C-alpha positions, 0 to 999 in steps of 0.5 A, spaced: 500 500 500 502 507 498 504 510 505 501 516 503 494 515 501 493 507 502 492 505 494 495 498 492 501 499 488 506 495 485 512 495 490 517 501 488 523 504 492 519 510 495 513 506 497 508 511 494 504 511 488 506 516 482 501 521 484 503 522 491 510 522 489 509 528 484 506 531 490 511 530 494 517 531 489 517 537 484 524 535 479 523 541 475 524 546 481 529 551 480 528 550 472 525 557 470 519 557 466 519 563 463 525 566 459 527 572 454 530 572 447 533 578 444 531 579 437 533 584 432 527 586 427 532 590 422 536 584 420 532 578 423 537 575 428 537 573 435 542 574 440 546 569 443 550 571 449 554 574 450 555 578 443 553 574 437 547 575 433 545 569 429 540 567 423 535 562 426 528 560 422 522 559 427 522 552 429 529 550 427 534 546 430 538 553 431 533 556 435 532 550 439 539 550 441 539 557 442 533 556 447 536 550 451 542 554 452 538 560 456 536 554 461 542 550 460 545 551 467 539 549 471 538 543 467 544 540 469 541 537 475 536 533 471 536 529 465 533 532 458 529 526 455 526 530 449 525 538 447 520 541 442 516 547 440 509 548 441 506 552 435 505 559 437 502 565 432 508 567 428 507 575 431 505 573 438 512 574 440 512 568 444 515 561 443 513 555 447 518 549 449 515 543 451 521 539 455 521 532 458 526 531 464 528 525 468 531 525 475 532 520 481 528 521 487 527 518 494 531 511 494 533 510 487 526 511 484 526 515 477 521 520 476 519 523 469 516 530 468 513 534 462 513 541 463 513 548 458 518 553 458 515 560 455 520 565 452 518 572 451 521 575 444 524 582 446 526 587 440 533 589 441 537 593 435 544 589 434 550 593 433 551 593 426 544 595 425 545 601 430 551 603 426 547 603 420 541 607 423 546 612 426 549 613 419 556 612 422 556 605 420 562 603 415 568 601 418 571 600 411 570 602 404 573 599 397 573 605 392 573 602 385 575 607 379 577 606 372 578 612 368 575 611 361 568 613 358 565 606 357 563 602 363 564 595 359 569 593 364 564 595 370 558 591 367 562 585 367 565 586 374 558 587 376 556 580 373 562 577 377 560 580 383 553 577 383 555 570 380 560 569 386 555 573 391 560 578 394 555 583 394 552 580 400 556 583 406 556 590 403 552 595 407 551 600 401 553 600 394 554 607 391 555 609 384 559 615 382 561 618 375 567 614 374 566 608 379 563 604 385 564 605 392 563 598 396 562 600 404 563 594 409 562 593 417 569 590 417 576 591 414 577 583 413 570 584 408 573 589 405 580 586 404 576 580 401 573 584 396 580 587 394 583 580 393 577 578 389 578 584 384 585 583 383 584 576 381 578 578 376 580 584 373 587 587 371 588 593 377 592 596 382 590 598 389 593 602 395 590 602 402 589 608 408 586 608 414 584 614 419 583 614 426 576 615 429 577 614 436 582 611 441 581 609 448 588 610 452 586 605 458 585 599 454 589 601 448 584 600 443 584 604 436 578 605 432 580 606 425 576 607 418 580 604 412 579 606 405 582 601 399 583 604 392 582 600 387 584 602 380 582 598 374 586 599 367 583 604 363 583 600 357 576 597 355 574 592 349 574 594 342 579 600 344 585 601 339 591 602 343 598 604 341 604 600 345 611 602 347 616 599 342 619 596 348 613 592 350 611 591 343 618 587 342 617 583 349 610 581 346 613 577 340 615 583 336 607 585 335 605 591 331 604 597 336 597 598 333 593 593 336 585 592 338 583 590 345 578 584 344 577 582 351 578 584 358 578 579 363 583 578 369 588 580 363 588 585 357 587 581 351 590 584 345 590 582 337 594 585 332 589 586 326 595 585 321 598 579 323 593 575 328 598 575 333 595 575 340 598 577 347 595 578 354 597 583 359 596 583 366 596 589 371 603 589 373 606 589 366 601 595 364 603 599 370 610 598 368 609 600 361 602 604 361 599 606 354 592 609 352 586 608 348 587 612 341 579 613 340 573 614 344 567 609 343 563 615 340 568 616 334 567 609 331 565 610 324 561 606 319 564 603 313 561 598 308 566 592 305 567 593 297 571 587 297 575 583 301 580 577 300 582 572 305 589 571 306 591 564 307 598 564 310 602 570 312 610 569 314 611 570 321 617 575 323 623 573 327 620 571 335 613 572 333 608 570 339 602 565 338 596 567 333 589 567 334 585 561 331 578 564 332 580 569 327 581 570 320 586 574 317 583 578 311 585 584 306 579 589 305 577 595 301 572 599 305 568 606 304 565 610 309 557 610 309 558 618 309 562 618 303 558 614 298 557 619 293 565 619 292 570 614 290 575 615 296 576 608 298 581 605 304 585 599 304 586 595 311 588 588 314 583 586 318 582 580 323 574 579 322 575 575 315 571 570 318 565 574 319 565 579 313 563 579 306 562 584 301 556 589 302 557 588 310 557 594 314 562 594 319 564 599 325 571 602 325 576 607 326 579 612 321 586 613 322 588 616 316 584 623 317 585 624 325 590 627 329 593 622 334 595 625 340 599 619 343 606 619 345 608 613 342 603 613 335 607 620 334 614 617 334 612 611 329 613 611 322 607 614 318 607 608 313 606 603 319 600 606 321 594 603 318 589 607 314 583 604 318 582 599 323 576 595 323 573 593 330 566 589 329 561 588 324 554 592 325 547 589 326 541 592 326 540 594 334 533 595 334 532 588 331 537 585 336 533 588 342 527 586 340 528 578 340 533 578 346 530 573 350 534 573 356 536 578 361 541 579 367 541 581 374 543 588 377 546 590 384 542 594 388 546 601 389 545 608 390 546 612 383 548 619 383 544 621 377 543 617 371 547 618 365 543 619 358 549 615 355 549 609 360 543 605 356 547 605 350 553 603 353 549 597 357 546 595 350 554 595 347 555 590 353 549 585 352 551 585 344 559 583 347 556 578 351 552 575 345 558 575 340 564 573 345 563 566 348 569 566 353 566 572 357 559 569 357 562 563 361 563 567 367 556 571 367 549 568 369 544 569 364 537 568 365 531 566 361 526 572 360 520 569 360 516 575 357 519 575 350 517 568 346 522 564 343 522 566 335 524 562 329 530 563 325 527 564 319 528 572 320 535 571 322 540 576 319 546 573 322 547 576 328 550 572 334 545 570 339 545 566 346 542 559 346 537 557 351 542 551 353 546 557 356 541 560 360 538 559 367 531 559 369 530 565 374 528 563 381 522 567 384 521 565 392 514 568 394 515 570 401 509 569 406 507 575 409 508 572 416 515 571 416 519 569 410 522 562 410 520 560 417 512 562 416 510 555 414 511 552 422 509 545 424 502 544 427 
């Protein structure tokens, strides 16, 4: 019989029934039934004492571990068997945890008990969000600059940053007339961005720091760091004039070359021999050169006659030649001078895509004043009359049937330039024409534009559907994003 109430029970070490044993002993004594969690509304993170803020979804393992750590000390005297969430309204600012514990009580009897701990979610702004609200939020800034009129390299760099998700740690991105500013909350994140830039585009960097405050007692210094990254001022489709020493070191190239691509190096091609070379950032800053023309100075020519050159004798010490281009000799005439008989003769690297009657964009060197220290010292007979850059297609037709799109960085703009849209269209056309650049860029299918048949094809390069990604849209529930679908 139970020694308290006299009910017949199976023998146990305490000689009590379960009801009397629970009335006599409470194994959850000392365990708090209410506690507090701190939550930052701005960044949706919870405080893990003493000073770490972590991202947790509702009813996740991470949040369960965080709740148990709050009462870990008081759970040391009992054995935790099970723990789980009880459903609460997502906006109720309450979290309920059902715990099952065991403990050895009188004379070795083990008692198991289930109880509920309620957590109050209190709002508290984290240090990072506090800095943002105080407008004194950044600890480091990366200033990326390129002294050119065309932003092709920046558009390419933007896609690389999006692909490698390096924009996630930025507090703010600000666009100014000749570059971008990336703001960070720590110097390490800014240094990581600088390292990425030096690996992806030819550039040089320097850093400086400014003392904000100093605690003389603990010897703690508070600095703001600035990283300045200067990208090589050469863009795709620029005509450049190399120094004689650099041209000789690159395999006796001609000094007049065309930039066909800018990746981690500047890719140059000699339009008269198809010889190619790559120049990295260090080489450029040792032997700097400038672009001879601006993109706005491109003129339209029409091919009168073209003759493909099968084999051209290599000069002594010549470097590698391009296999993707075909050397050709062409007679061209400006479309603005069709009423005259004046024609120009030139060698071009575009023999594989040009035919008589095609329109092509190029630069007229015969009728221009070259203000370049290397070009002015060259023999006039070695300077070509015309340098052809790329074949011309109908831009409006290409825009209309472009069934793909790119993502953009969210940034603060000082003021939209009227020329920006034209430059962006130039970059999109470069992606269609150059497969090597396209491999480094995430291209998404634009479902709003139907796929057209190729019957009305004018030969303009296009991106195949196999190279496009499906754009993913996640619709978030109004009751708390990913964690809204709570278990019932």
